[in-house]
C-alpha positions as CSV (number, residue, x, y, z in Angstrom):
1,X,-36.3,48.8,-65.9
2,X,-36.2,47.1,-69.3
3,X,-33.2,48.2,-71.3
4,X,-33.5,47.2,-75.1
5,X,-30.1,47.6,-77.6
6,X,-29.5,46.3,-81.2
7,X,-27.7,43.3,-81.6
8,X,-24.4,45.2,-82.8
9,X,-24.6,47.2,-79.6
10,X,-24.6,43.6,-77.6
11,X,-21.6,42.7,-79.3
12,X,-19.7,46.1,-78.7
13,X,-20.3,45.3,-74.9
14,X,-19.7,41.9,-74.9
15,X,-16.3,42.6,-76.8
16,X,-15.4,45.7,-74.2
17,X,-15.9,43.1,-71.3
18,X,-13.8,40.5,-72.8
19,X,-11.5,43.1,-73.0
20,X,-11.1,44.2,-69.4
21,X,-11.6,40.8,-68.1
22,X,-7.8,40.1,-70.2
23,X,-6.3,43.3,-69.3
24,X,-7.3,42.2,-65.6
25,X,-6.1,38.7,-65.5
26,X,-2.9,39.6,-67.3
27,X,-2.1,42.6,-64.9
28,X,-3.3,40.2,-61.9
29,X,-1.1,37.1,-63.2
30,X,1.8,39.6,-63.4
31,X,2.7,39.1,-59.9
32,X,1.7,35.4,-59.4
33,X,4.7,34.0,-61.5
34,X,4.3,30.4,-60.1
35,X,0.8,30.3,-61.3
36,X,1.9,31.3,-64.7
37,X,5.0,29.2,-65.1
38,X,3.5,26.2,-63.7
39,X,-0.1,25.9,-64.2
40,X,-0.5,28.2,-67.5
41,X,-3.1,30.3,-65.7
42,X,-3.1,33.2,-67.6
43,X,-2.9,31.4,-71.3
44,X,-5.9,29.2,-70.3
45,X,-8.0,32.6,-69.1
46,X,-7.1,34.2,-72.2
47,X,-7.7,31.4,-74.5
48,X,-11.1,31.0,-72.9
49,X,-12.0,35.0,-73.4
50,X,-10.2,35.3,-77.0
51,X,-13.1,34.0,-79.5
52,X,-15.7,36.6,-80.4
53,X,-19.1,35.6,-80.7
54,X,-19.4,36.5,-84.5
55,X,-18.1,32.8,-84.6
56,X,-21.4,30.6,-84.1
57,X,-19.7,27.8,-82.7
58,X,-20.3,26.5,-78.8
59,X,-18.4,28.5,-76.2
60,X,-18.7,26.8,-73.1
61,X,-15.4,26.3,-70.6
62,X,-16.3,22.7,-70.6
63,X,-16.4,22.5,-74.1
64,X,-13.5,21.5,-76.8
65,X,-12.5,23.4,-79.5
66,X,-13.6,20.7,-82.1
67,X,-17.4,20.6,-80.9
68,X,-20.0,21.8,-82.9
69,X,-23.8,22.9,-82.5
70,X,-26.5,20.7,-84.8
71,X,-30.2,20.8,-85.1
72,X,-30.7,17.7,-84.7
73,X,-31.9,15.8,-81.6
74,X,-30.1,12.6,-81.2
75,X,-28.2,10.5,-78.9
76,X,-25.3,8.9,-79.0
77,X,-25.8,5.3,-78.2
78,X,-22.9,2.9,-77.4
79,X,-24.1,0.1,-79.5
80,X,-23.8,2.0,-82.2
81,X,-20.6,4.1,-81.7
82,X,-17.7,3.0,-83.0
83,X,-15.4,0.2,-80.8
84,X,-11.9,0.6,-80.9
85,X,-9.8,-2.3,-82.6
86,X,-7.4,-4.8,-81.0
87,X,-3.7,-4.0,-82.3
88,X,-1.7,-7.4,-83.3
89,X,1.4,-8.5,-84.5
90,X,1.5,-12.0,-84.8
91,X,-1.7,-14.3,-85.6
92,X,-2.4,-17.4,-83.6
93,X,-0.7,-19.4,-86.4
94,X,2.8,-17.5,-85.5
95,X,2.6,-15.5,-88.5
96,X,3.7,-11.8,-89.1
97,X,0.6,-10.2,-90.6
98,X,2.3,-7.2,-91.5
99,X,6.2,-7.4,-92.2
100,X,6.4,-3.3,-91.0
101,X,5.2,-4.1,-87.5
102,X,8.0,-6.5,-87.0
103,X,9.5,-4.8,-84.2
104,X,13.5,-4.2,-84.5
105,X,14.6,-7.0,-81.4
106,X,17.5,-8.9,-82.1
107,X,16.9,-12.6,-81.9
108,X,18.6,-12.7,-78.8
109,X,16.0,-10.9,-77.4
110,X,13.4,-12.4,-78.5
111,X,14.6,-15.9,-77.7
112,X,15.5,-13.9,-74.0
113,X,11.8,-13.0,-73.9
114,X,11.0,-16.6,-74.5
115,X,12.8,-17.8,-71.8
116,X,12.1,-15.4,-69.5
117,X,8.0,-16.4,-70.0
118,X,8.6,-20.2,-69.5
119,X,10.7,-19.5,-65.9
120,X,8.3,-17.6,-65.0
121,X,5.8,-20.0,-66.0
122,X,8.2,-22.4,-64.0
123,X,8.4,-20.5,-60.7
124,X,4.2,-20.4,-60.5
125,X,4.0,-24.1,-60.7
126,X,6.3,-24.8,-58.0
127,X,5.5,-21.8,-55.9
128,X,1.9,-23.1,-56.4
129,X,2.5,-26.1,-55.0
130,X,4.8,-24.8,-52.3
131,X,1.7,-23.0,-50.9
132,X,-0.4,-25.7,-51.1
133,X,2.2,-27.4,-48.9
134,X,1.7,-24.8,-46.4
135,X,5.5,-23.5,-46.6
136,X,4.2,-20.0,-47.4
137,X,0.5,-18.2,-46.6
138,X,0.0,-16.8,-50.4
139,X,0.7,-16.9,-53.4
140,X,-0.4,-15.4,-57.1
141,X,0.3,-17.3,-60.4
142,X,0.3,-14.9,-63.9
143,X,-0.6,-17.9,-66.0
144,X,-1.4,-16.2,-69.4
145,X,-0.5,-12.9,-68.9
146,X,3.4,-13.6,-69.7
147,X,3.6,-11.4,-72.8
148,X,1.9,-8.5,-71.5
149,X,4.9,-8.4,-68.7
150,X,7.9,-9.2,-71.1
151,X,6.4,-7.1,-74.1
152,X,5.9,-4.0,-71.7
153,X,8.8,-4.4,-69.6
154,X,11.4,-4.8,-72.9
155,X,10.3,-1.6,-74.2
156,X,10.5,0.9,-71.1
157,X,13.9,2.4,-69.9
158,X,15.4,0.7,-67.0
159,X,15.2,4.2,-65.3
160,X,11.6,4.3,-66.1
161,X,9.9,4.5,-62.7
162,X,7.0,1.3,-62.5
163,X,4.1,1.1,-59.8
164,X,2.4,-2.5,-60.1
165,X,-0.4,-4.2,-58.8
166,X,0.2,-7.8,-58.1
167,X,0.7,-9.8,-60.9
168,X,3.6,-8.0,-62.7
169,X,6.3,-10.9,-61.5
170,X,7.6,-10.8,-65.2
171,X,8.5,-7.5,-65.0
172,X,10.4,-7.9,-61.7
173,X,12.1,-10.9,-63.9
174,X,12.9,-8.7,-66.9
175,X,14.6,-5.8,-64.8
176,X,16.9,-8.2,-62.9
177,X,15.0,-9.1,-59.7
178,X,16.1,-12.4,-59.1
179,X,14.7,-16.0,-58.4
180,X,16.5,-15.6,-54.9
181,X,14.9,-12.1,-53.9
182,X,11.2,-13.7,-54.5
183,X,12.1,-16.4,-52.7
184,X,13.4,-14.2,-49.7
185,X,10.2,-12.2,-50.3
186,X,8.1,-15.3,-50.3
187,X,9.6,-17.1,-47.3
188,X,10.0,-13.6,-45.7
189,X,13.8,-14.6,-44.7
190,X,16.6,-11.9,-43.1
191,X,17.2,-11.2,-46.4
192,X,13.9,-9.8,-47.7
193,X,14.0,-5.8,-48.6
194,X,10.7,-5.8,-46.7
195,X,12.0,-7.4,-44.0
196,X,9.2,-10.2,-43.8
197,X,6.5,-7.2,-43.2
198,X,4.6,-7.5,-46.5
199,X,2.2,-10.4,-48.3
200,X,3.8,-12.9,-50.7
201,X,4.5,-11.6,-54.1
202,X,4.1,-7.9,-52.9
203,X,7.3,-7.6,-54.0
204,X,9.3,-4.2,-54.6
205,X,13.2,-2.9,-55.2
206,X,14.5,0.5,-55.2
207,X,17.2,-1.4,-57.4
208,X,15.2,-1.6,-60.5
209,X,12.9,1.5,-59.9
210,X,9.8,-0.5,-59.0
211,X,8.0,0.7,-56.4
212,X,6.9,-1.8,-53.8
213,X,3.1,-3.1,-54.4
214,X,0.6,-2.8,-51.9
215,X,-3.1,-5.5,-51.9
216,X,-5.5,-2.5,-51.8
217,X,-6.6,-2.1,-55.9
218,X,-5.6,0.8,-57.5
219,X,-4.0,2.7,-54.8
220,X,-0.9,3.0,-57.2
221,X,-3.0,4.7,-59.6
222,X,-2.9,8.0,-58.4
223,X,0.4,7.8,-56.6
224,X,1.7,7.3,-60.3
225,X,0.2,10.2,-61.9
226,X,2.0,12.1,-58.7
227,X,5.2,10.2,-59.6
228,X,5.1,11.0,-63.2
229,X,4.0,15.0,-62.5
230,X,7.6,15.0,-60.8
231,X,8.9,13.2,-63.2
232,X,8.0,16.0,-65.7
233,X,8.9,18.6,-63.3
234,X,12.5,17.3,-63.1
235,X,12.9,17.2,-66.6
236,X,14.4,14.5,-66.7
237,X,13.5,12.2,-70.3
238,X,11.8,9.6,-68.3
239,X,8.0,8.3,-67.8
240,X,6.4,6.2,-65.3
241,X,4.3,3.1,-66.0
242,X,1.6,2.1,-63.9
243,X,0.3,-1.5,-64.3
244,X,-3.5,-2.3,-63.3
245,X,-6.3,-4.9,-63.8
246,X,-9.6,-4.6,-65.2
247,X,-11.1,-4.7,-61.4
248,X,-9.1,-2.1,-60.4
249,X,-10.1,0.2,-63.0
250,X,-13.5,0.2,-61.1
251,X,-12.1,2.0,-58.2
252,X,-12.4,5.3,-57.5
253,X,-8.7,5.7,-57.6
254,X,-8.4,4.9,-60.9
255,X,-10.0,7.9,-61.9
256,X,-8.5,9.8,-59.8
257,X,-5.1,8.8,-61.3
258,X,-7.0,9.3,-65.0
259,X,-8.1,13.1,-64.5
260,X,-4.9,13.6,-62.4
261,X,-2.5,12.9,-65.5
262,X,-4.8,13.9,-68.1
263,X,-5.1,17.8,-66.6
264,X,-1.6,17.3,-65.1
265,X,0.1,16.3,-68.7
266,X,2.0,13.5,-66.9
267,X,4.4,11.3,-68.7
268,X,2.4,8.1,-67.8
269,X,1.7,4.6,-69.2
270,X,-1.4,3.5,-67.3
271,X,-1.2,-0.4,-68.9
272,X,-4.2,-2.3,-68.1
273,X,-4.3,-6.2,-67.9
274,X,-7.7,-7.0,-68.9
275,X,-7.6,-10.8,-68.4
276,X,-11.9,-10.9,-68.2
277,X,-12.0,-11.5,-64.3
278,X,-11.9,-9.6,-61.3
279,X,-11.3,-12.1,-58.9
280,X,-14.8,-13.8,-59.6
281,X,-16.5,-11.1,-61.5
282,X,-16.4,-11.2,-65.3
283,X,-16.0,-8.2,-67.4
284,X,-19.6,-8.4,-68.4
285,X,-20.8,-7.7,-64.6
286,X,-18.0,-4.9,-64.4
287,X,-19.0,-2.5,-67.0
288,X,-21.1,-1.7,-70.3
289,X,-19.0,0.6,-72.2
290,X,-15.9,-0.5,-74.6
291,X,-13.5,-1.8,-72.1
292,X,-11.1,0.4,-70.2
293,X,-9.5,1.9,-73.3
294,X,-13.1,4.0,-74.2
295,X,-12.4,5.5,-70.8
296,X,-9.1,7.0,-71.4
297,X,-10.5,9.1,-74.7
298,X,-13.4,10.4,-72.3
299,X,-10.4,11.9,-69.7
300,X,-8.5,13.0,-72.6
301,X,-6.1,10.6,-72.9
302,X,-4.2,8.6,-75.8
303,X,-5.0,4.9,-75.7
304,X,-4.6,1.9,-77.6
305,X,-5.9,-1.7,-77.4
306,X,-3.9,-4.7,-77.9
307,X,-3.6,-8.3,-78.1
308,X,-2.3,-9.2,-74.5
309,X,-0.4,-12.8,-75.7
310,X,1.4,-10.9,-78.4
311,X,4.3,-9.7,-77.2
312,X,5.4,-7.9,-80.1
313,X,2.2,-6.0,-80.1
314,X,2.7,-5.5,-76.4
315,X,5.9,-4.4,-77.0
316,X,5.4,-1.9,-79.8
317,X,2.2,-0.3,-78.6
318,X,4.6,0.4,-75.2
319,X,7.5,1.5,-77.2
320,X,5.3,4.1,-78.9
321,X,3.2,5.0,-75.9
322,X,6.7,5.4,-74.3
323,X,7.6,8.1,-77.0
324,X,4.5,9.9,-76.6
325,X,5.0,10.4,-73.2
326,X,8.6,11.6,-73.5
327,X,8.1,13.9,-76.6
328,X,4.7,15.6,-75.6
329,X,4.8,15.2,-71.7
330,X,1.2,13.2,-72.1
331,X,0.0,10.1,-70.7
332,X,-1.2,7.3,-72.6
333,X,-3.3,4.2,-72.0
334,X,-2.6,0.7,-73.2
335,X,-5.3,-1.9,-72.7
336,X,-3.9,-5.2,-73.0
337,X,-6.7,-7.9,-73.8
338,X,-5.8,-11.4,-72.6
339,X,-7.2,-14.1,-70.4
340,X,-6.5,-15.4,-66.7
341,X,-5.7,-18.7,-67.1
342,X,-5.3,-19.5,-63.4
343,X,-7.0,-19.4,-60.4
344,X,-7.0,-15.7,-58.9
345,X,-5.2,-16.4,-56.2
346,X,-4.7,-19.3,-53.7
347,X,-7.5,-18.5,-51.9
348,X,-9.3,-18.7,-54.9
349,X,-11.0,-21.5,-56.7
350,X,-12.2,-20.3,-60.3
351,X,-14.2,-23.7,-60.8
352,X,-16.9,-22.2,-59.2
353,X,-17.4,-19.4,-61.5
354,X,-16.3,-20.4,-64.7
355,X,-16.0,-23.7,-66.9
356,X,-13.2,-25.9,-67.3
357,X,-13.9,-25.7,-71.0
358,X,-13.6,-21.7,-71.3
359,X,-10.1,-22.1,-69.6
360,X,-8.6,-24.9,-72.0
361,X,-10.1,-22.6,-75.1
362,X,-8.1,-19.7,-74.2
363,X,-4.6,-22.1,-72.9
364,X,-4.4,-22.7,-76.6
365,X,-3.7,-19.4,-77.4
366,X,-1.2,-18.7,-74.3
367,X,1.3,-16.0,-74.9
368,X,4.3,-19.2,-74.3
369,X,2.2,-21.1,-77.2
370,X,2.0,-18.0,-79.5
371,X,5.7,-17.5,-79.2
372,X,6.6,-20.8,-79.3
373,X,4.8,-21.5,-82.6
374,X,6.9,-18.0,-83.9
375,X,9.7,-19.0,-82.8
376,X,9.7,-22.3,-84.2
377,X,8.7,-21.4,-87.7
378,X,11.8,-19.6,-87.8
379,X,13.9,-22.3,-87.0
380,X,14.9,-20.3,-83.8
381,X,13.5,-23.1,-81.6
382,X,12.9,-27.1,-81.5
383,X,11.6,-29.4,-79.1
384,X,15.0,-30.8,-77.7
385,X,15.8,-27.0,-76.6
386,X,12.1,-26.7,-75.0
387,X,12.6,-30.0,-73.2
388,X,16.2,-28.8,-72.4
389,X,15.3,-25.4,-71.0
390,X,12.2,-26.4,-69.5
391,X,14.7,-29.1,-67.0
392,X,17.1,-25.7,-66.7
393,X,14.1,-23.4,-65.7
394,X,13.1,-26.1,-62.8
395,X,16.2,-27.0,-61.6
396,X,16.5,-22.9,-61.0
397,X,14.0,-22.4,-59.3
398,X,14.3,-25.3,-56.7
399,X,17.9,-23.7,-56.2
400,X,16.3,-20.6,-55.4
401,X,13.8,-22.6,-53.2
402,X,16.0,-24.7,-51.4
403,X,18.3,-21.7,-50.6
404,X,15.5,-20.1,-48.9
405,X,12.9,-22.3,-47.4
406,X,15.2,-22.7,-44.0
407,X,16.8,-19.2,-43.9
408,X,16.4,-17.3,-40.4
409,X,13.5,-14.8,-40.4
410,X,13.7,-11.1,-39.6
411,X,14.5,-10.2,-35.9
412,X,11.5,-9.0,-34.1
413,X,13.7,-5.7,-33.2
414,X,12.5,-5.2,-37.2
415,X,9.2,-5.3,-36.5
416,X,8.4,-1.2,-35.7
417,X,11.2,0.2,-37.5
418,X,11.3,2.4,-41.0
419,X,8.3,4.2,-40.1
420,X,10.2,7.2,-38.5
421,X,13.5,8.3,-38.8
422,X,13.7,8.3,-35.0
423,X,11.8,5.9,-33.2
424,X,9.3,7.8,-30.7
425,X,9.1,6.8,-27.1
426,X,5.8,4.9,-27.3
427,X,7.2,3.0,-30.1
428,X,10.6,1.9,-28.4
429,X,8.0,0.8,-25.5
430,X,6.5,-1.3,-27.2
431,X,9.5,-2.8,-29.2
432,X,11.1,-3.3,-25.6
433,X,8.0,-5.4,-24.8
434,X,7.9,-7.3,-28.2
435,X,12.0,-8.4,-27.4
436,X,10.7,-9.2,-23.9
437,X,7.8,-11.2,-25.0
438,X,8.5,-12.6,-28.8
439,X,6.0,-13.3,-31.5
440,X,5.8,-17.4,-31.7
441,X,7.9,-17.8,-35.1
442,X,4.4,-19.8,-36.8
443,X,3.1,-16.1,-37.1
444,X,6.1,-14.9,-38.9
445,X,6.1,-18.0,-41.6
446,X,5.9,-16.8,-45.0
447,X,4.7,-13.6,-44.4
448,X,2.1,-11.1,-42.9
449,X,-1.0,-12.9,-42.5
450,X,-3.7,-10.6,-42.8
451,X,-7.1,-10.0,-45.0
452,X,-6.6,-8.0,-48.7
453,X,-8.6,-6.2,-50.6
454,X,-8.3,-7.6,-54.2
């Protein structure tokens, strides 16, 4: 049967349906306090049906309130869309471009940033040679990304929880992880908190609130979203910081992490080190959009792109992002644009896929060079201090190296522990068998030897 009616009648009918739906949801949700308080279930449904169709705007569950209709048939092209700018404070000549953007850091803190950047650089140089000598199985340098480490770490609260990838050694140094701690982990000594069961440089420490790193890419991102959600539910004025690289952002776990953080209003800082390469794959072959920052906007996450070689810009951006996380309980993404000066790892030879001229070009504007230029221009540093501290840093690293290289390895009995509160029978049997027939020492030297997805 065909029924006809006036437009006014249709509106009255729709209004009655909407009123009935709102009343039904209200009555049903009164018996679901958990859904009301935790997820805002009632509020979301009411807001969906509250607007009348007299207001001629798009009213679809999948659109936001700012969307409008248009009579023009046009596609929004990526080549003509506005790109996200790169925020910076210090230019390549060591000059502060806008005095209002100078961070409120004391000279001592700025000098500490520089010294730790140099210390990290020295550590990388020595440990790279140590690996080449066969003393440890694996290593990854941090050349070119020191400012991203120190600037972000200095802006966080020590109680903020961090999830990292594998190139955040500077964050560990800033938080108090010692050179001895690093050496014990890389050499898998009996003082290593992981008891020799992690690949070298996969640090972690409960004492500094840094969750142990994993080699597979992006696994830490949904984990960080979960931790941030728990942080929000606890009511603590803290946030979670999650570090990852441009290559990790291509993994499925990255998108899961972004979406969970956005929809659950998690106080989480996503910190992307966009260093130009995912092992041998340049960013030009990884994505066609406007970097990683543009993805955050698509997920409803506030974002900023910063000069990752500018320690002040990184500090300012991280500090501001943390305030958003704490005050608004919202995630923020920071894309730090930098360059990976070293090989991806000791398993990589970057001369195969990039030229030495390219690397030399970016070396001239390394984070250490940029900050050193600034300090020198402001009479806070000079060549004598540079020479003296380089020698001091080298002595500290070598002292830690010599202390760890001959330390005992963890006992074989630790190989199967720390999974269950009480070891089940089948593991007890395996542990007894291992103790009777020990694994040759060479297989334990320098940490686990296994393939990694990086």
